[in-house]
Every structure is written in C-alpha cells, then in structure tokens.
N, C-alpha and C positions, 0 to 999 in steps of 0.2 A: 128522377132516379132511373137508372137503367134497369131494365129487366134481365140483364145478363152481367154478372159481376166482372169488374176489371181484375185480371189475374196476374199475379206477381209470383213467380216460382223460381227459386235459387237458394243455394246454401247461404245463410245469414240474412235471409229476406226480412226478418224481423228488424234489422237495424235501419230498414226503410221506413219505419213507422213514423217517425218524426216528420218526414216529408209528406206522408199521406195525411196525417191529422193536422198539419199545419198549426194553426193557433186554437184549434177547437178543443174544448174539454173532453175527457175520455174517461169511460167507466169500464173496467176490465172485469169480465167473467172468466174465471180460470179454473181448470179442473183441480179436484180436492188434493190431489197428491203431487201437485206442482212443486219442484224444489224451491226453496227460498232463493237460491241464486238467480232463478229465472224472474222472480217477483222483483228482486233487487234491480236486475238488468232493466226490467220495464220502467221502474222508477226513475232510473238514470236516463233511460231513452226518452221518456215522456216529460219528465221534470214537472213543472207547475201545472201542465196540461192534465195530469193524471188526478182525477177527483177521488177514485175509490177503487179497491180490488176486492172482488167478492169471489170467494171459493165455493164452488158449486159441490153439492154433496155428491158422493159416490153413487153409482147404480143408474138405473133407468131414468130418462126424463119423464116424471110423472105430472098428472093434472095439478095435484096439489102444489108441488115444487114450482111449476110454471106460473100458477096463479100468485104464490107467494112472492116470488122475485119480481114479477112484473108490477104488482101493486106496490112494493117497496120502491122500485125504480121511478114510477110516475108520481108517487106521493112527494118525491123530494125534487124533481126536475119539472120546469115549465117550459113552454113553447120558446121563450126568450133565451134560455140558456141550455137547450137540449144537447147533451153530450153524444159523442160518438160511442157506441158499444163496441168493444174489442173483446171477441170470445176466442179463447186459446184452450184447446183440449181436443178430445175425441169427439165422436158424432153426438154424444148425449150433451156434451156441453154446448156445441154448436147449435143443436135443435132447441135447447132451453133459451138461448140467446135470441133465435128467431121469434119465440114466443114473447119475450121481454120487450122486444121493440115496438110491439102494437099496444097503442093506448086505447083500451076499451073503456067504454062508459063505466062510471062508478058502480061498484058492487055486481058487475058482469064478469062471469067466470069464462075463462078460455074454453070451457065445454061447449059454449053457445055458438062458437065459429069453428068447431072441428069438422073435417070431412066435407067441406065445401070450398070452393074458389074464393080467395081473398084478393081483391083487386087493389092496385095502388090508388090511394086517396079515399079508401073506404074508412080507414082509421089513421090518426095521426101516428106517425112513426119517426124514428130517428135513424140516422145513418149507422151502418154496421159493417164491421170489418171481422171476417172470419179467418181464423189461423189454426189450421189442424195440426195436432201433434202425432196423429198416426196416418198412415197411408191406406185409406180404404173406403170410409164411409160415404165420400162424395157429398157430404152435407155442405161444404164450402160453396159448391157451384150448383147445387140443386134448389128447387123452388119448393121443397117439402121439408117438413120437420116432423118427426115421429114423437108423439106424446102417448104415454101409457096410463091406462086406468088400472092400477093395480089392484083395487077392491074387486073389480069385475073380470079381471084377467083379460082386458081387451086392448088392442093397439088402435090408435086414431092418428090422423095426420092434419097438420096445418099445411096448407098449399096455395099456391097462387103467386102472382107477380110481387106482392108486397112482402113475401117471404124471403126473396132473393136478396142475398148480400150485395153491398156496394163494392166491396173489394174481397177477393180470396187472396190472402198472402200465404204462401206454402214455402215453408222453411224446413228442407229435409234434416237439418241439423237437430230439429226438436224432437224427432223420432229416434235419435240415437240411444236415448236412455230408456225407451219403452221395453218391458218385459218381452220376452219371445212370445208368450201367450197372446198379448195385445198385438203385437207385429204380425203374428200369424193369423189372428182371427179377422184383423182389419184387411190383410192381404187376400184372405178367402172371401171377404165381403166384397172386394174390389173385383175379384174374378167372378163372382156372381154376377155383379152389374155388368160386366162385359158380356157374358154369355146370355144373361136375360136380355140383352139388347139385341142379340142375334136371333134368338128364338121368340120374337115378339112381334105382335100384329101391327105395332106402331113403328116398326124398323123403316129407316130411311137411310140413304147413302151415307150422310154425314155420321149418323150414329154407328152404322155397320163399320166405317173405317176406323172410328175411334175404338170401338169394341174390339175388333181384330188386332189391332196393334196393342191395345191393353192386355188382352188374354195372352198373346205370344210373350210378351215381356213379364208379366207376373209369374207364369209357370217356369220361367227360366230363372228369374232373380230371387223369388221368395226362398226356395231352398238354399240358395247361396248366402242370403242374409242370416238363415239360422245357424250356418257355419262360420260367419264372419260379420257379426252384428254391427261392428264399429266402422266398417267400410263405408265411407260417405258417398263414394261413386255408386254403390249398390243401392244406398238410400235415395240418392237422387233418381236412379232408374225406377225404383219403386214408386216414388212420389210422382214421377211423370205418368207411369202406368196407371196409378190410381186416379189421377187427374183425368186421363182419357176415358177410363172407365166411369167416372162420375159425370163427364160430360155427355157420354152416351146414354147413361141412365137418365140424366136430366131431360133428354129428349124423348125416350121411349117409355120412361117409368119402369119399375121392376115388374116381375110376372111370378110364374109358379113357385120357384124356389123360395122367394120371400113369403108368398102366401102360405106355404107349408112351414116356414121357419117360426112364425109368431107363436103358434101353439107350444113349440118346444122351448121357446125363451120363457114363456109363462109357466109352463107345465113342468118342465124338466129343470129349469133353472140354468139353461144353456146360455152362453154369450151369444149375441147375434150372429157373429162369424161362425161359430161352431154350429148354431142351428141351421145356418145356410149350408155350410159344408156338408152337414149329415145328409142333406137331400140332393146335393149338386149333381152326384153321378146318376142317381135314379132319374131326375129330370132331363139330363143329358140324353140318357138312354131313350126315354120316351120322345124327346125332340127329335132325335136322329132318325126315329122310325116314322115320323110324320110325313116326309117327303125325300125323294132322292136329293133334291136340291139342298134341304137342310142337312142331310147327312154330309154332303160335300163340303158346306160352309164348316160345319163343326169339326170335320177331319182337318181342315186347314187352319182352324182358329187357334190352335196351340201347338202347331208344328214348329221344330221337329221334336220338342220335348214329349208332347202327348198327341197319340194318334187315334185313340179309341176310348170307349168308356172304361174299359178295365184298367187302362194306364192312368186315367183320371181318378178313378177309385183308389189305386195304389198311392198316387201322388198326395191325395188328401189325407189318406190315413198315415202316410210317412211323415206328414207334419204334426201328427199327434191328434187329428180330429177324427172320430169314428163316425162312419157313414153308415146309412141304412143298406142293408145287404141287397145287392143286385138281384139275388135269388128270392127276395122276399115278395111273395105275390100273395100274402095273406089277405083275408077279407078286410082286417082293420086298415091295413096299408093302402089297399085299393080304395077303400071308403074315404080315407083322408084325402087322397089325391083327387078323387072325384068331387069332394066338397070343396077343396081349395080351388079347382078349376071354375067355380061358380062365384068366387070372391072378386072384389074389384081387381086386385093384382092378379089373381088367376085368369080372368078374362083377357089379359094381355098376352096369354101364352099362345104360341102358334096353333093354328087350327089342327085338329086331329082328324083322322080319317073317319067318315061318318060310321064305318063300321067297327071302329075300335072299342074294345070291350069296356073302357072306362065310360064310354058314352051311355052304356046301359045301366050304370049303377045310379 
C-alpha cells in the first residue's frame, strides 16, 4: 500500500469507480444527508460489487461512533473477502472511514491507538477510496483522522502511514448541492490549511508552493461561489485549491489556528471552519510580526485580493464568519493563545521573538 494516495480529480470522477474497484467488493460509508439519487447512482455504477451502503450519523466523528462502525464492519468481513471501503462525504465521514479500516484485536477500543503513529502492517487493513463532497478538509490526502471525545470535550488524532487512503477521488460535481454554509466553512478550513503551512516550523519548499497557490485561489474563488454556486468551473477551481492546501497540510501538519479552534468547536458549538475562521486574522497578525521574511510571505500569499490582516479580517467576516477582534488584547484571549502555543499543533507555529509578550504568559 502506498503512503501517498493516487489522486483522481475531475468533474464526474465518480464515474471512474468501476475501473478502480475492478472486481472487488465494496462497502460504502456515506454522509447522512446524501440524496437518494447519489446512492442510486452508486448502485448502478458498482452493480453486484456493492455489498452495503452505510449512512453515517450527522455531527462530529466520535469515539463511540468510530468503534461501533469498525466493530460491525470487521464482524462481517474476513481476510478472504475484504471489501474496499468507499467513503463519500465531508471530513467527518472520511475520518470515520479511516478508523473503520483498522482491524483492532477483539474488544479493543480505538481509544488505545489515539495520538500516536500507526504504521503500515501494525494492524490488518482494507483498501480505501476517499471521495470528498466538500472542498476543504484535506482528509482525502492526509495521514490524519480527527476523532472527538464528546464526553470529555477533547479532540484526538489517528495518524500515520496506515491511515492514508489508497485513492483520493475528487469530483467537484459532488459539491454543487452543498449549502453555502458548508461550502464556506470548508473553504475557510482550506485557507487555514494553506496559511498554516506557511507560518509553520515544518515548512518545506514543496508545501510552501502548494500553500501559496492554494491561498491565492481560495480568496479569489470562494466569494464568487457565494454569488454563483452552480458554476462548475468555480467548483473545479475550488476543488484544486483545496487539494493543494490539503497536500501542503499533509506535509507540515496544522498549527496555531487549529489549536485554538478545537475549544470553540466543543465549547461554542461552532463548525470546524467557523472556529478556524474566527482565529485566522488574529494568528495572521501574530505571524506577520514574527519576522520581516514572514511578513513578506504573507503579504504575497493572497495577492491581489488580500494584502494585509485588515483585508483578511473583512474577507472572513463578509463571508458570514465572525472573527475575534484584532483589537482584542484581553487577558483571556492572550491566555488562550499562550496555552495553545504549547499544544501539539501550536508548537508547529513559527517561532516568535524571544521578547514577545506571549512568551511571558
């Protein structure tokens, strides 16, 4: 199994599924609100190869749901007839599929393998195709799946080579029916991935190139989709930008924006995209002050649409996502940022000046 998915991106890419699966049996995990017409099309495309269609619950991918789906899957299928898992949906559905593909020992919860690297061959796995219906999460190309412990209001990760999909099939047509709020939130998430890959200690030239291209395209295209949501050309542009952002994020991992966002998802009930957008201008401002070089990078990242933090703040708010005020220097906000800098994701953020006031908190 490759540690990098084979990528197919084009309008109508879902119609290539019969070629990908060949004669293998397939189990589909699909987002709960998927239209019956899409399920019917999958039945026609896959024919007798299709064993089952499982609609995943709405909401965050939780520990309980991950264990429930994984145990049901492996109770039915054996090594001799392992099907391909085809996951279709947003990041929550794709992340669930990543946990389902792992055959853990009997009565072992996914909790036991969270927040550590999972290598190929450590557990039995089945092949997996990830097909996003939104442009933004990057889950289809990343080696990470987010799993939430709702009871304790904590976020955890499954990560490592064993989590990476075999194929990422990106069909921009599938995003055409997404509500504006979903399109917006996933697009802001993609922009966060791009910018987080720029102000990142793990930045390398390949990730930087992906991130710059993604950021420039997202800030131009996302407002246009708001005005013309059925424009397939815009959807293709957004799918490509989200893919580039996801590929950048897969190299560097996320950083401070994501570290700050998690508490707002559990505490304020915000979607992941809204929670990221809420902090994006504040962290941009902090990053741009870290060095003259970073200020130049960020000034160039979203030209000609956005050239400074105030224009980024206006852009996010104009999309309908409220941000933390750039003038908010309250003790609570400074404390949250300082605490987030010491988390796993926060430590990926670019180094601050030793004299920066956040270092003193």
